[in-house]
N, C-alpha and C positions, 0 to 999 in steps of 0.2 A: 327798296322800295318806299317812295316817299310821295305822296298825294298832295296837293298845292288846294289851298284854301275850298276841298270839299266834305258837302256833309251828305254819307253816306245815309239813306233810311233804310232800314231794312223793315220789306213788306211778305207779309204774309204769306203762303202758300195762296193761288187763286183758284176758286173752283173750275170744272172743265168750260163753265160758260160764259166763262169772263174772258176777253181780253188778254193774252197769253201778258208777260212784260219780258218785251223784247231789248234789247242791248244790242247794243254793233262796238268791235270792238278792232281799233285801231293800231298798230303795229308801226312806229311812223321812226325816220329817222335821217333829219335834216330834213326833211319836206318842206318846208316852208313855203313854196309854191303852188304845190296839190291841195294841200293839207286842208285851206276852208273851203274847197270847194266839197271835198272831201265829206268833212264835216257835214255842211248845210244841208248837202241831198239825203244825209245816213239820219240825219235829223226826221226829213220826212218820213222814214218807215221806222222808226226806234223808239220808246223812251226814254233811252239816256243811248248818249253816244260816250266810250271808253277811249282815248287815246293815250297809248304807252310811248311818252319819249324817251326813244332808248340810247340818253346819254348825244341828245343833238347838240351842235353849235352856232346854230342858225335860230329863228324863231317860230319853231314849229309847237312847242308849247304854248308859248304866249300865247300865238293865233288863237289854236283851240280851246286853249280858256277864255280866248274873248271873245267865243261864239259860243259859249257856255256847255262846252266836250269838259266831262270831267277828266283830267289830267291826273297820269302817274310818271314820275321822274325818277328814271337813271341814273345816278352819279357820273358816271360813263355808260359808254357803249358794251352791250353786255351778249348780244346777239339776236336773229329775230325767235328765237327757242326761247332766251331768256323771257321778252316781250308779251309772246305766247300764254306764258305761265302767270303774268303777272296779269292778263288781261283775266285768267279763268279765275282767280283770286280773288277779284274783284268782281266779277259775275256773280263768284258765289256770296259774297259780301250784300249783294243786291240783289238775293233772291232771284237772281235770273232763270225765266222759264225759258226763252232762247237768247243764245248766246250768238253772235254772228259775226265771223273776223273776215279784215278784209285789209289788204296793202293800202299804203299811205300817200303811194306814189301814182297814182290815178290810174294805174293799169286794171284797176276793176269796176266798173259801172254800178254803182252803189242804188241805180233806181232798179237794178233788180234782185235786189233785198230779198223781197216780198217772195219772189220766183224760187228762190233760198230756202227761205223756212218753210213755204207753204207743205212741203211733205213733214216737216215737223209738226205742224202746227192740224196736219192730218190723224197724226201718230202713226204715218207710213216709213216712219226712218226718226233714227237716235243722229247720225251724222248725215249730213248733205252736203255735198262737195261741187260747189260750180266748176265743170271740166273745159279747157279749152278746147280739147279735140271731139266734143259730141256738135262742132260748132264748124266749118268748112270756113271762114270767116276769121276767126281767131289762128287757126293753122296757118292760113295762108299768111299771115303778119306777121308768126314768130317767124325771127332765126332759124338757119335749119338746125344750125348745133345745137339751138336750147332747146325745138322738136325733138331731135336726136337724145340729148340727155336726159331728160323730162320720159320719156317714154324708156329707155332702158333704166331709170333710181325703179321709174313704176313698173316693169315687169319684174323687179331685184324684190319692192315692195310686193309685188301679189305671190314670190314664191313663195311669202311664209303659211299662204291658206290658200287651197281648193277654191273656196266660197268667197263672195263679198269684194270678186277683182273690181278695181276700178281704172279708170283710163287716165287719169288725170291725177299721180298721188302728188304731187306738188304744187296742186291748185292752194293760193293762200285764203280763195275765195268760199267761208264752211258756213256752216249752223250746226250749231249744237245744241240736245235738250238739255230738261233740268237734271237729267238722270246722269249724264255722259259731264255734264260742269262739276258735276259734285262726285262721282266715283272715279274717272282717268287722270291717270298719276302720269306726269310728262320728266326727265330729268333732260332732257337736249337742251342746250342753250342753243347750239347753232343750226341748222337751215333744215337737220336733221329732224326737227318735231315732226313736222308733217307728215313722214315716213311713222314715226315713233309713233303720233297718234291713231294711224290707220293698225299700225301691227297689235298695240296694246286693245285696243276697240275691239279688231275681231279675236283677242283672250279674252276678253269679258262678253262675248256675244253680243255687244252691240248691229245692231242694224243700219246699215251705209247706205249712199243711194247717190247718184249724181244728179244733176237737170245741168245741160248746157247753158253756158255762160261765154258770156264775150270778154276781148281781152284786149287793151289798145296799147300798138308797139309801136305804132306810126308818128308822122307829124312832129319828126325829130325827139320823141319820148326818148330817153335811157331803159331799155329793158331790165335793167336790173343794177345796181351799186357795187355789184358782186360782180367778183369775175369771174367767169361762169366756168373756167377748170378749178378753180378754188372751191367754189361752189360746191359742186359739181362733186370733188373728191369727199370735202365735208360730209355731204348727202350718203355717199357710199359708205364713207368709213363706219358713220353712223350707224347704217341697214346693218353692217358687216358685224360689229358689234353688238347689235340688238339681238342677231341671227345665231352667234355663238351663245351671248348667254342662254336663249332660249331651249338650243340645240348644241350643246357643247360635246355632245359622242359624237355629232355627226360631225360640225365642225369643226372640232379640234382632235377628237376624238382617233375618228378614222384615216384624217393626214400622218395623224402622230404615229400610225398602226404602220402605214405604207411607209415612212419614212424608217421606223424601223426594222421592216423586213429590207427596206435597200442598202441600208448601212449593214444588214445582216450577208447578204447576196456581196457586198465588196468587200467585205469581211474575209469571205471565205474565197473568193479569186483571190486577196490579197494570199491567203494561209497557200493558194495550191500554189501560184508564182515561187511562194516562199520554198515548197518542200522541195521543187521539183529545180530551182536556180540557187538558192540560199540564198538572196537577198530580197530586201523590201522595198518595195512599189513605192517611197513618200505619198506621190498624189491620189494613189488609192488608198491609201490606210488612214489618210487626212480624207477623204471621203466620207469613208467608214464610219467615224470616228464620230464626222459633224453630223452625217445622217442618226446616227443611235442619239446621241444628247440633242436632237432636233427634235426628233421623235419620244424618246424620254419625257420633255421637258410639256412638250403637246398633252401627251397623254396623261400626267400627273395632271394638268391644268386640268383637263377638261372631264376626269375624274371625280375629282375637287370642287370645280362646278358643278357638275352633274349631282356632287353629295348635297351642296350648299341649298340648290334647286329644290330639291325634295322632300328639304327640310323644312323650306321656305313655305311649299307646297303645304307642307302639314300642319303646321302652325295657323296657315290662315283656314284651316279644315277646320281646327279642332275650335279658334276665333267664330269660326259661322255655327258651330254648336253651341 
């Protein structure tokens, strides 16, 4: 991570009666057409604006820097999640009270920042999401295939918890309080980071709420630089990986056991045929071996991950004591 020509002054924690220190973080990749408007409008609601230029080949970084934003530069494109992680690191250095993130392509309206921040200022939430599905204007403008994809990903993300369900798990327009900025851990470099944040926030019992936000899809604006299919596969893969890490016995152990049972059934069938007709049906034999091997490896992996998870939790509990 490289921060260009920026002096970061660390501020001591502010008493509750003093205006919170608000930072707006903007992940951007080749956004020279929109970045100026986003930075200028965001400055009306923030003490600092930070732009993470994720390996852009255009003038995104130069424009943001000229307008007074703190600019973080990734030498190459590392992904949306990596940009969000860099913004969180700088927010910690700035001793931020509230971090607001919004996309650099102009889809989100910076004039709604005060609405996103309000629940945190009032102490009602740790994370606030600007949901596109609480306002009919946004859903009408959003292409149907993106609506379908976002709703599916949101259901998958919500499946991790019966509480704190959200309507828009993929919205990049969010606000985070100081506790979340300091404690939340992220590893995903791609688009899956949005769901990872929510899943990890629920594990840490952080309060999540949503407010309605608009989203601009008209006027010839591209909805995203990412291929929707690739985007969806990336996010779903990340969520499944998180689910496997969190519940290995359910996600791997149960399918592994079913594979072992299926392999055993094929094996018994093969032996019955051999006992009656004295020859081995190759296809049945191969199916039996394949299911047994898959089941064995899945079950072994599940047990190993579960053991690692238990050890990690014990270590965390010992550290907290």
